[in-house]
ZAMARGU-4260 file (C-alpha; in steps of 0.2 Angstrom, whole numbers, plus 5000, padded with zeros to 4 digits):
<rodrens>
0) 4962/4943/4574 | 4958/4935/4590 | 4958/4942/4602 | 4954/4958/4594 | 4960/4975/4600
5) 4974/4976/4613 | 4982/4960/4617 | 4990/4956/4633 | 5009/4953/4633 | 5012/4935/4633
10) 4995/4930/4626 | 4993/4919/4610 | 4985/4928/4595 | 4977/4920/4580 | 4975/4929/4563
15) 4963/4921/4550 | 4963/4925/4532 | 4948/4921/4521 | 4944/4922/4502 | 4929/4918/4492
20) 4935/4909/4476 | 4932/4893/4467 | 4951/4891/4464 | 4954/4882/4480 | 4970/4873/4485
25) 4980/4889/4485 | 4992/4897/4498 | 4988/4911/4511 | 5002/4923/4515 | 5002/4934/4531
30) 5013/4949/4531 | 5017/4963/4543 | 5017/4980/4537 | 5034/4989/4537 | 5042/4973/4542
35) 5050/4958/4535 | 5039/4947/4544 | 5030/4935/4532 | 5023/4918/4534 | 5012/4907/4523
40) 5000/4893/4524 | 4993/4881/4510 | 4975/4877/4512 | 4963/4866/4503 | 4949/4877/4509
45) 4946/4895/4507 | 4954/4900/4523 | 4969/4899/4534 | 4973/4904/4552 | 4990/4910/4558
50) 4995/4908/4577 | 5007/4920/4585 | 5011/4913/4602 | 5015/4923/4617 | 5015/4940/4609
55) 5026/4953/4615 | 5030/4970/4610 | 5040/4964/4595 | 5024/4957/4588 | 5015/4973/4588
60) 5010/4981/4571 | 4998/4980/4556 | 4995/4963/4547 | 4988/4959/4530 | 4983/4943/4521
65) 4986/4938/4502 | 4980/4923/4493 | 4990/4914/4479 | 4985/4900/4467 | 4990/4891/4451
70) 4978/4889/4437 | 4983/4879/4421 | 5001/4881/4426 | 4999/4900/4428 | 5001/4909/4445
75) 4989/4921/4451 | 4989/4933/4467 | 4975/4942/4476 | 4976/4959/4481 | 4981/4962/4500
80) 4968/4962/4512 | 4964/4976/4524 | 4976/4977/4539 | 4973/4973/4557 | 4982/4981/4571
85) 4990/4970/4584 | 4993/4980/4600 | 5002/4972/4614 | 5001/4978/4632 | 5006/4972/4650
90) 4991/4969/4661 | 4997/4966/4679 | 4985/4958/4691 | 4979/4965/4707 | 4991/4961/4721
95) 4985/4954/4737 | 4989/4962/4754 | 4990/4955/4772 | 4995/4962/4789 | 5003/4953/4804
100) 4997/4954/4818 | 4980/4955/4810 | 4966/4966/4818 | 4969/4978/4832 | 4988/4981/4836
105) 4995/4986/4852 | 5003/5003/4854 | 5022/5002/4852 | 5021/4985/4843 | 5030/4981/4826
110) 5018/4978/4812 | 5022/4969/4795 | 5012/4971/4779 | 5015/4959/4764 | 5011/4963/4746
115) 5010/4948/4734 | 5007/4948/4715 | 5005/4934/4702 | 5015/4939/4686 | 5029/4934/4675
120) 5036/4952/4675 | 5047/4950/4690 | 5060/4962/4696 | 5047/4976/4698 | 5043/4988/4713
125) 5030/4986/4726 | 5022/5001/4734 | 5013/5002/4751 | 5001/5017/4752 | 4990/5024/4766
130) 4973/5029/4760 | 4969/5048/4762 | 4987/5051/4767 | 5004/5055/4759 | 5011/5040/4767
135) 5020/5030/4753 | 5034/5017/4755 | 5042/5007/4741 | 5052/4991/4740 | 5060/4983/4725
140) 5059/4964/4724 | 5066/4950/4713 | 5051/4939/4718 | 5033/4941/4717 | 5031/4948/4735
145) 5038/4961/4747 | 5036/4964/4766 | 5035/4981/4774 | 5039/4984/4792 | 5031/4998/4803
150) 5040/4998/4819 | 5033/5003/4835 | 5016/5009/4829 | 5007/5023/4837 | 4990/5032/4834
155) 4998/5041/4819 | 5000/5024/4810 | 4981/5020/4811 | 4972/5019/4794 | 4969/5009/4778
160) 4984/5002/4768 | 4985/4996/4750 | 4998/4989/4738 | 5003/4992/4720 | 5015/4984/4708
165) 5025/4993/4695 | 5037/4986/4682 | 5045/4990/4666 | 5044/4980/4650 | 5053/4984/4634
170) 5057/5001/4641 | 5038/5004/4645 | 5032/5005/4663 | 5016/4996/4668 | 5007/4997/4685
175) 4995/4985/4693 | 4979/4989/4700 | 4978/4994/4718 | 4976/4979/4730 | 4962/4977/4743
180) 4964/4988/4758 | 4968/4982/4776 | 4964/4992/4792 | 4977/4996/4805 | 4969/5000/4822
185) 4980/5004/4836 | 4975/5002/4854 | 4984/5003/4871 | 4985/4988/4882 | 4993/4994/4898
190) 5001/4983/4911 | 4997/4984/4929 | 5009/4997/4938 | 5018/4993/4954 | 5016/5003/4970
195) 5029/5003/4985 | 5029/5011/5002 | 5044/5021/5009 | 5044/5026/5028 | 5056/5027/5042
200) 5050/5010/5049 | 5052/4994/5040 | 5037/4985/5033 | 5019/4992/5032 | 5019/5001/5049
205) 5021/5020/5050 | 5022/5029/5066 | 5009/5043/5068 | 5017/5060/5064 | 5031/5052/5053
210) 5031/5055/5034 | 5029/5042/5021 | 5029/5041/5002 | 5019/5030/4990 | 5028/5027/4973
215) 5019/5021/4958 | 5029/5015/4943 | 5026/5006/4926 | 5037/4998/4913 | 5026/5006/4899
220) 5033/5018/4887 | 5017/5027/4883 | 5020/5046/4883 | 5009/5059/4892 | 5004/5046/4905
225) 4997/5050/4923 | 4996/5040/4939 | 4981/5040/4950 | 4982/5035/4968 | 4967/5024/4975
230) 4964/5023/4994 | 4954/5009/5001 | 4943/5006/4986 | 4938/5024/4984 | 4936/5033/4968
235) 4952/5037/4957 | 4959/5054/4964 | 4975/5064/4965 | 4983/5062/4948 | 5001/5065/4945
240) 5011/5065/4929 | 5023/5051/4926 | 5041/5056/4927 | 5053/5043/4921 | 5039/5031/4921
245) 5035/5034/4940 | 5026/5046/4952 | 5028/5049/4970 | 5013/5053/4982 | 5020/5062/4998
250) 5012/5061/5016 | 5021/5074/5027 | 5013/5068/5043 | 5004/5051/5045 | 4987/5051/5054
255) 4975/5038/5058 | 4964/5042/5044 | 4979/5038/5032 | 4978/5019/5037 | 4971/5008/5024
260) 4975/5000/5007 | 4983/5009/4993 | 4984/5005/4975 | 4986/5015/4958 | 4982/5015/4940
265) 4991/5022/4925 | 4981/5032/4912 | 4986/5037/4894 | 4976/5050/4884 | 4979/5050/4865
270) 4968/5058/4852 | 4954/5061/4864 | 4954/5043/4869 | 4959/5037/4887 | 4966/5021/4891
275) 4968/5015/4909 | 4979/5001/4915 | 4973/4987/4927 | 4974/4991/4946 | 4991/4988/4954
280) 4992/4975/4968 | 4988/4985/4984 | 5000/4989/4999 | 4993/4991/5017 | 4998/5006/5028
285) 4996/5003/5047 | 4997/5019/5058 | 5004/5015/5075 | 5005/5026/5091 | 5023/5033/5095
290) 5031/5024/5110 | 5034/5040/5121 | 5015/5045/5121 | 5010/5027/5124 | 5022/5026/5139
295) 5016/5043/5145 | 4998/5037/5144 | 5001/5022/5154 | 5010/5031/5167 | 4996/5044/5168
300) 4983/5030/5170 | 4993/5023/5184 | 4995/5040/5193 | 4976/5043/5191 | 4972/5026/5198
305) 4984/5030/5213 | 4975/5046/5216 | 4958/5037/5216 | 4965/5024/5228 | 4972/5038/5240
310) 4955/5048/5239 | 4946/5032/5243 | 4957/5028/5258 | 4956/5046/5265 | 4937/5046/5263
315) 4935/5029/5272 | 4947/5035/5286 | 4936/5051/5289 | 4920/5040/5289 | 4928/5029/5302
320) 4934/5044/5312 | 4916/5051/5313 | 4909/5035/5321 | 4906/5036/5340 | 4919/5029/5351
325) 4923/5025/5369 | 4937/5033/5379 | 4945/5022/5392 | 4958/5029/5403 | 4969/5020/5415
330) 4981/5027/5428 | 4995/5018/5437 | 5008/5022/5450 | 5026/5017/5446 | 5039/5017/5459
335) 5057/5014/5452 | 5067/5015/5468 | 5064/5032/5476 | 5055/5039/5461 | 5036/5038/5460
340) 5027/5040/5443 | 5009/5042/5439 | 5005/5034/5422 | 4989/5038/5413 | 4984/5028/5398
345) 4968/5032/5388 | 4961/5020/5375 | 4948/5026/5362 | 4938/5011/5356 | 4928/5013/5339
350) 4922/4997/5332 | 4936/4985/5331 | 4950/4999/5331 | 4958/5005/5347 | 4969/5020/5348
355) 4980/5025/5364 | 4982/5041/5373 | 4996/5040/5387 | 4999/5054/5399 | 5014/5053/5410
360) 5013/5066/5424 | 5029/5070/5433 | 5023/5083/5445 | 5016/5072/5458 | 5030/5060/5456
365) 5043/5073/5460 | 5034/5078/5476 | 5033/5060/5481 | 5051/5058/5478 | 5056/5072/5490
370) 5045/5065/5503 | 5052/5048/5501 | 5070/5055/5502 | 5067/5063/5519 | 5058/5047/5525
375) 5072/5036/5520 | 5086/5046/5528 | 5076/5045/5545 | 5075/5026/5543 | 5093/5025/5539
380) 5098/5034/5555 | 5087/5023/5566 | 5088/5006/5560 | 5103/5006/5548 | 5094/4992/5540
385) 5094/4995/5521 | 5100/4989/5505 | 5108/5000/5492 | 5100/4999/5475 | 5107/5004/5459
390) 5095/5016/5449 | 5094/5003/5436 | 5088/4990/5448 | 5074/5002/5454 | 5069/5005/5436
395) 5067/4986/5434 | 5056/4985/5450 | 5046/5000/5443 | 5043/4991/5428 | 5037/4976/5437
400) 5026/4986/5449 | 5018/4996/5435 | 5002/4990/5427 | 5004/4990/5408 | 4992/4999/5397
405) 4989/4983/5387 | 4984/4973/5402 | 4972/4987/5407 | 4965/4988/5390 | 4961/4969/5390
410) 4953/4970/5407 | 4942/4985/5400 | 4937/4975/5385 | 4932/4960/5396 | 4922/4971/5407
415) 4907/4975/5396 | 4894/4978/5411 | 4904/4992/5419 | 4898/5009/5412 | 4905/5023/5424
420) 4921/5019/5433 | 4934/5006/5436 | 4945/5008/5451 | 4962/5000/5451 | 4971/4999/5469
425) 4990/4998/5468 | 4999/4996/5484 | 5012/5010/5488 | 5022/5014/5504 | 5010/5027/5510
430) 4995/5030/5499 | 4983/5021/5487 | 4981/5027/5469 | 4965/5026/5459 | 4962/5026/5441
435) 4946/5033/5434 | 4940/5026/5417 | 4926/5035/5408 | 4919/5025/5394 | 4906/5037/5388
440) 4917/5050/5380 | 4911/5060/5365 | 4928/5065/5359 | 4929/5061/5340 | 4948/5064/5338
445) 4960/5049/5338 | 4977/5053/5345 | 4991/5047/5356 | 4998/5061/5367 | 5013/5058/5378
450) 5016/5073/5388 | 5034/5069/5390 | 5043/5054/5385 | 5047/5041/5399 | 5065/5041/5395
455) 5067/5060/5397 | 5058/5059/5414 | 5069/5045/5420 | 5085/5054/5415 | 5079/5070/5424
460) 5076/5060/5440 | 5093/5051/5439 | 5101/5068/5437 | 5093/5075/5452 | 5098/5060/5463
</rodrens>
């Protein structure tokens, strides 16, 4: 029998019968033990070959040969040959396996694994198994392939996978060998998180002393993740766990050291492995001074400047006051009608600055007034030649007769060669008045002293008359 031994279901089998005899031209008979199967073949040689195409389980059994021939019109039969056993089995080929996407798979992604087999025994079941694990999935297929879906893979799905095919033929079950294995590797590919600033002000400006909040968020669904806040390129610090895919970093009172660029990253730890996202696009935080302290600072600077200016002016005035000066005094006799006034004017000259001291002495004037009153009464009784003058007219004449302080000052300034005295003679009715001007005064105080105002003296005199 060829092939000998166990024959694959569907395979062609040949059984050859051979006899050693000189009576050739006989007939070979192939019989199946315990069966009605019988086939014969005439041969002109000493052998015959029987073909059983595409054996199946119905062809299984023991087979024997027998030879028959006719000699001189008489029939003769050989004994039965030894038997051969035809055993039929189903040999399923090794399936093939493929994975999509191939290679490393991103955490949370869907993965498909396809099993494929080349066999005529369709309608079987495909099995997907994970090496060194109890994981096992089955799928019946009416074709020669099946696809398994692993949704949202995580690190628990990592490992090697194989396929197997099982089918039933004539109430007997057969299994294919295991396929080659494919490796499922899961990795984490994190997207950059986002960062936002919340403060009482709009934009990136925060008033010093105000609170502000930096919020990091991500669209990732990875569990047990944490956010790290990064300040102006410094090392990753201040981790906070993600709550609803975000975390907030609070700053109760903004200070100038908080000014800079902020960013954040998201990190996931799984099976002792850490995965870090790219850095978020940074946001800038600018700390500005509050408006009220700024105004107060400006006002304070202005007040300080005014104080400096005031101190400077006082010091300068005192320095000028200490410079030596010249005291120039001028006296004049004023006669408004029946009233005589002695007017004293003193001028202190320091450099280019002049300060006046005016002294009006009414004592001598009152005495002269009484004398003139008696004299006028005598003249009236003798001559009766007089002219009544209103007091206001007398006041005007007095003004014209009086030498002004200003004129005296100009005359004193033009007289640079007179060191001791200047005598000014003014004509009065009975006596000459002199003015003594002392230019070498050591007095360092500048003042203007009017003993009594001119208007008060005039009113007093009019009242007496």
